[in-house]
C-alpha positions in Angstrom: 0.0 0.0 0.0 1.0 3.6 -0.4 1.5 5.5 2.8 -1.7 7.1 3.9 -2.7 10.8 4.0 -3.6 11.9 7.5 -6.0 14.8 7.5 -5.6 16.5 10.9 -6.6 19.6 12.6 -8.8 20.8 15.5 -12.5 20.1 15.5 -14.5 22.6 13.5 -11.5 23.7 11.5 -12.6 22.7 8.0 -11.2 19.2 8.0 -14.6 17.8 6.9 -14.9 20.0 3.8 -11.3 19.4 2.9 -11.7 15.6 3.3 -14.8 15.6 1.1 -13.1 17.6 -1.6 -10.2 15.2 -1.6 -12.5 12.3 -1.7 -14.1 13.7 -4.8 -10.6 14.0 -6.2 -9.9 10.3 -5.7 -8.5 10.0 -2.2 -9.9 6.8 -0.7 -11.0 7.6 2.9 -13.3 4.7 3.7 -16.8 3.6 2.9 -18.8 3.4 6.1 -18.4 7.1 7.2 -20.6 9.6 9.1 -21.7 13.0 7.7 -18.3 14.4 8.6 -16.5 11.8 6.5 -15.2 10.0 9.6 -15.2 6.3 10.6 -17.1 5.9 13.8 -14.9 2.9 14.6 -11.8 5.1 14.4 -13.5 7.7 16.6 -14.2 4.9 19.2 -10.7 3.6 18.9 -9.2 6.9 19.7 -11.7 7.9 22.4 -11.4 4.6 24.2 -7.7 5.2 24.7 -8.1 8.8 25.7 -10.6 7.8 28.3 -8.4 5.1 29.5 -5.7 7.6 30.5 -8.2 10.0 32.1 -8.9 12.3 29.1 -11.2 12.8 26.1 -11.2 14.6 22.8 -12.3 17.7 24.7 -9.8 17.2 27.5 -6.7 16.0 25.8 -4.1 17.2 28.3 -3.7 13.9 30.3 -3.1 12.0 27.1 -0.6 14.5 25.7 1.3 14.5 28.9 1.5 10.8 28.8 2.7 10.9 25.2 5.7 12.9 26.3 7.1 9.8 27.9 8.7 6.9 26.1 6.5 4.4 27.9 3.3 6.3 27.0 4.2 6.6 23.3 5.2 3.0 23.1 1.9 1.9 24.8 -0.2 4.0 22.5 1.6 2.8 19.4 1.1 -0.9 20.4 -2.5 -0.2 21.2 -3.0 1.1 17.6 -0.9 -1.6 16.1 -2.8 -4.5 17.8 -6.2 -3.0 16.8 -5.1 -2.6 13.2 -3.8 -6.1 12.9 -7.2 -7.4 14.1 -9.6 -4.9 12.6 -8.1 -2.8 9.8 -11.1 -2.8 7.5 -13.6 -1.9 10.3 -11.4 0.8 11.8 -11.0 2.6 8.5 -14.7 2.3 7.5 -14.7 -0.5 5.0 -17.8 -2.8 4.9 -17.7 -6.5 4.6 -19.4 -6.6 1.2 -18.3 -6.7 -2.4 -17.7 -3.0 -2.7 -15.7 -3.0 0.5 -13.6 -5.9 -0.7 -13.0 -4.1 -4.0 -12.0 -0.9 -2.2 -9.6 -2.8 0.0 -8.1 -4.6 -3.0 -7.4 -1.2 -4.6 -5.2 -0.3 -1.6 -3.0 -3.3 -2.3 -2.4 -2.0 -5.9 -1.4 1.5 -4.7 -4.6 3.5 -4.6 -4.1 6.7 -2.7 -5.8 6.5 0.7 -6.0 8.0 4.1 -8.5 9.2 6.7 -9.9 12.1 8.5 -10.7 12.1 12.3 -9.7 15.1 14.4 -8.4 13.0 17.3 -5.7 11.8 14.8 -4.1 15.2 15.5 -3.4 14.0 19.1 -2.4 10.5 18.1 -0.3 11.5 15.0 3.1 10.7 16.6 1.9 7.2 17.3 0.4 6.8 13.9 3.7 7.8 12.3 5.4 4.9 14.1 3.1 2.6 12.1 3.1 4.7 8.9 6.5 6.6 8.9 6.1 7.9 5.4 2.5 9.1 5.9 1.6 12.5 4.4 0.3 14.9 7.1 -2.3 17.5 5.9 -2.8 19.9 8.7 -6.0 22.0 8.2 -5.9 25.3 10.2 -8.8 27.7 10.7 -8.9 31.0 12.5 -8.7 30.1 16.1 -11.7 32.2 17.3 -13.9 31.0 14.4 -13.1 27.3 15.3 -13.7 27.9 19.0 -17.0 29.7 18.3 -18.1 26.8 16.1 -17.3 24.2 18.8 -19.3 26.2 21.4 -22.2 26.8 19.0 -22.4 23.0 18.2 -22.3 22.2 22.0 -25.1 24.7 22.7 -27.2 23.1 19.9 -26.6 19.6 21.4 -27.7 20.8 24.8 -30.8 22.5 23.4 -31.7 19.2 21.8 -31.5 17.4 25.1 -28.0 16.0 25.0 -26.0 16.0 28.3 -23.5 18.8 28.4 -19.8 18.1 27.6 -17.8 19.7 30.4 -16.5 23.2 29.6 -17.6 23.4 25.9 -20.2 26.1 26.6 -17.2 28.3 27.7 -15.7 30.2 24.7 -12.4 30.7 26.4 -12.1 27.0 27.1 -12.9 26.2 23.4 -10.3 28.6 22.2 -7.7 27.0 24.5 -8.8 23.6 23.2 -8.2 24.6 19.6 -4.8 26.0 20.6 -3.9 22.6 22.2 -4.7 20.8 18.9 -2.6 23.4 17.0 0.4 22.8 19.3 0.0 19.0 18.9 0.0 19.4 15.1 3.0 21.7 15.1 5.2 18.9 16.5 5.0 17.5 13.0 5.9 20.6 11.1 9.5 19.5 10.5 8.4 16.4 8.7 9.2 16.5 5.0 5.7 15.1 4.4 3.9 17.8 6.4 1.7 20.5 4.8 -0.2 23.2 6.5 -3.4 24.4 4.8 -5.2 27.6 5.9 -8.8 26.7 5.5 -9.8 30.3 4.7 -7.4 30.3 1.8 -9.1 27.2 0.5 -12.4 28.9 0.8 -11.1 32.0 -1.0 -9.7 30.1 -4.0 -10.7 26.5 -4.1 -9.4 25.6 -7.6 -5.9 26.8 -7.0 -5.6 25.4 -3.5 -7.1 22.0 -4.4 -4.6 21.8 -7.3 -1.8 22.1 -4.8 -3.4 19.4 -2.6 -3.7 17.1 -5.6 0.1 17.3 -6.0 0.7 16.9 -2.3 -1.6 13.8 -2.0 -0.3 12.4 -5.3 -3.7 12.2 -6.9 -4.6 11.9 -10.6 -7.6 14.0 -11.5 -9.5 15.3 -14.4 -10.6 18.9 -15.0 -14.2 17.9 -14.3 -13.3 16.3 -10.9 -11.3 19.3 -9.9 -14.3 21.6 -10.7 -16.7 19.4 -8.8 -14.4 19.3 -5.7 -13.9 23.1 -5.9 -17.7 23.6 -6.0 -18.1 21.5 -2.8 -16.1 24.2 -0.8 -18.5 26.7 0.7 -17.3 30.3 0.9 -16.5 31.7 4.4 -19.4 33.0 6.4 -19.3 36.1 8.5 -18.0 35.2 11.9 -20.5 35.5 14.7 -19.9 37.6 17.8 -20.8 35.1 20.6 -20.4 36.4 24.1 
């Protein structure tokens, strides 16, 4: 298989739109995905480990502190490795049906592939132990805009009757959370296979920016595919002024 493309970035930073555009351009990111183009099995894999060390996606500090130790990084890497050995197809969102078998067979013949799941941002150093030549696409959005979006989503969930996630109704906490994800991503910036994408630049000029991503992800595309992917990127909306 080719090394995967890891689409990373803080939650609500434009990773979903970027992943969908790359999927339209031929990057294989799984089959059984949610509306954000993520495998729920991969979400659960990450979250289970985070909770096991006293954290969560919205409270990643205990995990990141543990990852600063040799023992912690080794344990996390072995956790990912053992799960991949047993459940590769399920983790990356491939169904056990003819289409799923066909998609997996394409990987063996060099089809470009990868995945998008924001927690990968936290786990990236461990994933690179398993896929040392992986390409890292780091999607960055204005910090306040991403924080406002996290808070806005949380308030909608609470209004719908969901139990509150601790601290996510606090805009300052959400901003700090985005910055934690940014710092985790920046540990990878010296990698030759790392690229930082400012999401607002993608929104401002989708064709030009997607053409650059095509080259980075080593995709082969047609003019029609590029136009369809560019059309999938929504322009930036005016930022709200939440208290």
